[in-house]
Structure formats: structure tokens, C-alpha cells
DRENPA-3360 file (N, C-alpha, C; in nm, 2 decimals, always signed):
BEGIN
1 = XXXXXXXX = +0.70/-2.41/+0.00/+0.84/-2.52/+0.11/+0.91/-2.65/-0.01 ~ +1.00/-2.72/-0.01/+1.07/-2.82/-0.02/+1.03/-2.95/+0.03 ~ +0.98/-3.01/-0.05/+0.99/-3.17/-0.06/+1.07/-3.28/-0.08 ~ +1.07/-3.38/+0.01/+1.15/-3.56/-0.06/+1.05/-3.61/-0.07 ~ +0.98/-3.71/-0.16/+0.88/-3.80/-0.14/+0.95/-3.93/-0.18 ~ +0.89/-4.02/-0.10/+0.95/-4.17/-0.14/+0.90/-4.26/-0.21 ~ +0.86/-4.30/-0.32/+0.83/-4.41/-0.37/+0.87/-4.53/-0.43 ~ +0.75/-4.63/-0.38/+0.74/-4.75/-0.49/+0.62/-4.76/-0.50;
9 = XXXXXXXX = +0.61/-4.82/-0.65/+0.56/-4.87/-0.71/+0.53/-5.01/-0.72 ~ +0.44/-5.08/-0.73/+0.42/-5.23/-0.69/+0.32/-5.29/-0.79 ~ +0.30/-5.29/-0.93/+0.16/-5.33/-0.99/+0.18/-5.47/-0.98 ~ +0.04/-5.50/-0.98/-0.06/-5.65/-0.94/-0.08/-5.71/-1.06 ~ +0.04/-5.73/-1.18/+0.09/-5.85/-1.24/+0.19/-5.83/-1.28 ~ +0.21/-5.98/-1.32/+0.33/-5.97/-1.36/+0.43/-5.97/-1.49 ~ +0.42/-5.85/-1.58/+0.46/-5.81/-1.64/+0.51/-5.66/-1.55 ~ +0.55/-5.68/-1.46/+0.58/-5.51/-1.36/+0.70/-5.45/-1.42;
17 = XXXXXXXX = +0.77/-5.43/-1.54/+0.93/-5.40/-1.48/+0.87/-5.28/-1.55 ~ +0.81/-5.29/-1.70/+0.77/-5.19/-1.78/+0.68/-5.08/-1.71 ~ +0.57/-5.15/-1.65/+0.51/-5.05/-1.55/+0.55/-4.95/-1.47 ~ +0.63/-5.01/-1.41/+0.73/-4.89/-1.32/+0.83/-4.80/-1.36 ~ +0.87/-4.90/-1.47/+0.96/-4.77/-1.55/+0.89/-4.65/-1.64 ~ +0.76/-4.70/-1.69/+0.67/-4.63/-1.74/+0.64/-4.50/-1.64 ~ +0.59/-4.55/-1.56/+0.59/-4.43/-1.41/+0.69/-4.32/-1.38 ~ +0.86/-4.40/-1.37/+0.96/-4.29/-1.36/+0.97/-4.23/-1.48;
25 = XXXXXXXX = +0.94/-4.29/-1.59/+0.98/-4.19/-1.70/+0.91/-4.09/-1.71 ~ +0.76/-4.10/-1.68/+0.66/-3.97/-1.67/+0.69/-3.89/-1.56 ~ +0.73/-3.91/-1.44/+0.82/-3.79/-1.35/+0.89/-3.76/-1.42 ~ +1.06/-3.81/-1.47/+1.11/-3.76/-1.50/+1.14/-3.62/-1.64 ~ +0.95/-3.70/-1.68/+0.96/-3.56/-1.81/+0.91/-3.42/-1.72 ~ +0.92/-3.42/-1.59/+0.83/-3.30/-1.54/+0.95/-3.23/-1.46 ~ +1.06/-3.13/-1.55/+1.13/-3.07/-1.56/+1.13/-2.97/-1.38 ~ +1.09/-2.94/-1.34/+1.03/-2.90/-1.23/+1.08/-2.99/-1.07;
33 = XXXXXXXX = +1.09/-3.11/-1.12/+1.08/-3.20/-1.03/+1.22/-3.24/-1.08 ~ +1.33/-3.32/-0.92/+1.46/-3.42/-0.92/+1.41/-3.50/-0.89 ~ +1.42/-3.62/-0.96/+1.40/-3.78/-0.96/+1.50/-3.80/-0.90 ~ +1.53/-3.92/-0.84/+1.65/-3.96/-0.82/+1.59/-4.11/-0.80 ~ +1.65/-4.21/-0.86/+1.61/-4.40/-0.83/+1.71/-4.46/-0.78 ~ +1.62/-4.58/-0.69/+1.76/-4.69/-0.65/+1.71/-4.79/-0.70 ~ +1.74/-4.95/-0.67/+1.68/-5.04/-0.68/+1.52/-5.06/-0.64 ~ +1.48/-5.00/-0.50/+1.38/-5.06/-0.41/+1.31/-4.87/-0.42;
41 = XXXXXXXX = +1.29/-4.83/-0.47/+1.25/-4.70/-0.48/+1.29/-4.58/-0.54 ~ +1.19/-4.45/-0.53/+1.23/-4.35/-0.62/+1.22/-4.26/-0.56 ~ +1.32/-4.11/-0.57/+1.27/-3.97/-0.45/+1.22/-3.91/-0.54 ~ +1.17/-3.84/-0.51/+1.07/-3.68/-0.61/+1.13/-3.58/-0.48 ~ +1.17/-3.47/-0.58/+1.20/-3.33/-0.46/+1.15/-3.24/-0.55 ~ +1.12/-3.14/-0.45/+1.08/-3.03/-0.55/+1.02/-2.95/-0.45 ~ +0.96/-2.82/-0.49/+0.85/-2.74/-0.42/+0.73/-2.83/-0.37 ~ +0.63/-2.82/-0.25/+0.53/-2.93/-0.19/+0.43/-2.88/-0.35;
49 = XXXXXXXX = +0.38/-2.79/-0.34/+0.28/-2.70/-0.45/+0.30/-2.77/-0.60 ~ +0.41/-2.79/-0.59/+0.42/-2.85/-0.75/+0.47/-3.02/-0.77 ~ +0.53/-3.06/-0.66/+0.54/-3.25/-0.65/+0.36/-3.31/-0.66 ~ +0.30/-3.23/-0.53/+0.16/-3.30/-0.51/+0.10/-3.32/-0.66 ~ +0.06/-3.22/-0.68/-0.01/-3.18/-0.80/+0.02/-3.34/-0.92 ~ +0.14/-3.28/-0.94/+0.23/-3.43/-1.06/+0.26/-3.55/-0.99 ~ +0.23/-3.56/-0.86/+0.23/-3.71/-0.79/+0.07/-3.76/-0.83 ~ -0.01/-3.66/-0.81/-0.18/-3.71/-0.83/-0.18/-3.76/-0.99;
57 = XXXXXXXX = -0.14/-3.68/-1.09/-0.19/-3.72/-1.15/-0.13/-3.83/-1.24 ~ +0.01/-3.85/-1.18/+0.06/-4.02/-1.23/+0.02/-4.09/-1.22 ~ -0.01/-4.07/-1.03/-0.03/-4.23/-0.97/-0.16/-4.24/-1.07 ~ -0.27/-4.13/-1.10/-0.42/-4.14/-1.18/-0.36/-4.17/-1.33 ~ -0.30/-4.23/-1.38/-0.25/-4.20/-1.52/-0.18/-4.38/-1.51 ~ -0.07/-4.38/-1.40/-0.07/-4.51/-1.45/-0.19/-4.64/-1.41 ~ -0.29/-4.59/-1.28/-0.38/-4.69/-1.24/-0.48/-4.72/-1.41 ~ -0.48/-4.56/-1.47/-0.57/-4.54/-1.59/-0.52/-4.67/-1.71;
65 = XXXXXXXX = -0.39/-4.61/-1.69/-0.30/-4.75/-1.85/-0.28/-4.90/-1.79 ~ -0.24/-4.92/-1.66/-0.23/-5.02/-1.59/-0.35/-5.10/-1.54 ~ -0.40/-5.04/-1.48/-0.51/-5.09/-1.39/-0.39/-5.12/-1.24 ~ -0.42/-5.24/-1.12/-0.43/-5.21/-1.00/-0.27/-5.22/-0.98 ~ -0.24/-5.13/-0.88/-0.14/-5.12/-0.86/-0.12/-5.07/-0.68 ~ -0.03/-5.13/-0.63/+0.01/-5.05/-0.50/+0.10/-4.94/-0.45 ~ +0.08/-4.83/-0.42/+0.19/-4.69/-0.43/+0.22/-4.66/-0.28 ~ +0.35/-4.70/-0.25/+0.35/-4.66/-0.09/+0.51/-4.55/-0.11;
73 = XXXXXXXX = +0.39/-4.43/-0.05/+0.44/-4.30/+0.00/+0.51/-4.28/+0.11 ~ +0.64/-4.21/+0.14/+0.69/-4.15/+0.24/+0.70/-4.00/+0.19 ~ +0.67/-3.92/+0.31/+0.65/-3.74/+0.26/+0.77/-3.67/+0.37 ~ +0.89/-3.60/+0.32/+0.96/-3.54/+0.43/+0.97/-3.40/+0.35 ~ +0.97/-3.30/+0.47/+0.97/-3.16/+0.45/+1.14/-3.19/+0.44 ~ +1.15/-3.07/+0.32/+1.29/-3.09/+0.33/+1.32/-3.14/+0.16 ~ +1.47/-3.16/+0.13/+1.47/-3.23/+0.04/+1.61/-3.32/+0.05 ~ +1.65/-3.42/-0.03/+1.78/-3.45/+0.03/+1.91/-3.41/-0.02;
81 = XXX = +1.92/-3.36/-0.10/+1.98/-3.26/-0.20/+2.06/-3.16/-0.11 ~ +2.00/-3.03/-0.04/+1.97/-2.94/+0.02/+2.05/-2.99/+0.17 ~ +2.14/-2.85/+0.22/+2.23/-2.89/+0.34/+2.17/-2.83/+0.46;
% end
């Protein structure tokens, strides 16, 4: 099943842009995902069973690497690209 996940990351620190960029760059390193960004969120599309473990790994990595942050996530069945 295809899904689209809309994510927003809010690092709880003053130097927040590099922490957000690092997260997006790591998502983009996964060839099995389609990643689209805009000024307020990132959309990750792909197969549910592939997307969710990658998000789990990359969110955990963000916590371990940079400390506290808030992630807001919306999950939609289907993807934004398909008609």
C-alpha cells in the first residue's frame, strides 16, 4: 500500500536550520522514497512497509544526534503523485 507522510520537524534549539536540513538530507538518501519539501513541511511517499521503518530510524537518529525536537506527522493512504 502506498502512503504519503507529511512531516514537520521543530528542533528545540536556536540553531534549528542545520538540524532540519540534516533530517531532510537523510530522507533523500533513501532511493526507495520520494521526498518533496516546501517551506513548512516535507512529504515522504512510498510503500508503507518501507516508509515507516525508515522514518522510525531517521527520527531516532535525529533525537540521538541533536537532542530534543518535536515531529508532527500526518499519514495519508495513497501518494500525492499518483492519479
